[in-house]
N, C-alpha and C positions, 0 to 999 in steps of 0.2 A: 482407358484409364483417365481419371480426372486429374490432369496435370495442373489445372488452374488451382485446385485445392492445395496441391503440393507446393506450388509457387507462392500463393498468397497467404497461407497459414503462418509461416515464419515472419512475414512482413507485418501482418496484423499483430502477432505476438510481440514483436519488437516495438511497435508503436504503442501498444497498451503498456508494456513495461516501462518505456521511456516517460510516458505521461504520469504513471504512478510514481516513478522516481523523482520527477520534477516537483510533484505535489509534496512528497515527503521532504524533499530538500528545502522547499520554501518554508515549511513549518519550523524546521530546525529545533525540534524538541530534543532536549537531552534525555538520557535514560533516567536521570534523577527526577525530572519533571513528570515523566511518564509514570514512574512508580508512585509519585505523590498523587497524581490524578487517579490511579487505580485505587490507592489507599483511601482517598476521599470518597470515591464511589462506593467502596465496600462499607465504609462507615455510614454513608447515607442510606444504603438500601438493605444492608444485612443487620446492622445493630439497631 
């Protein structure tokens, strides 16, 4: 059995999760600004 895969998969998943979390935390976008950004993109490309 590949015990290396069983050991290293959770470690890699935690590393990737923490990297994504720190990137999202650095941006500090509020929900309001995200909705405004989506609204602006819709106006630009759909209408």
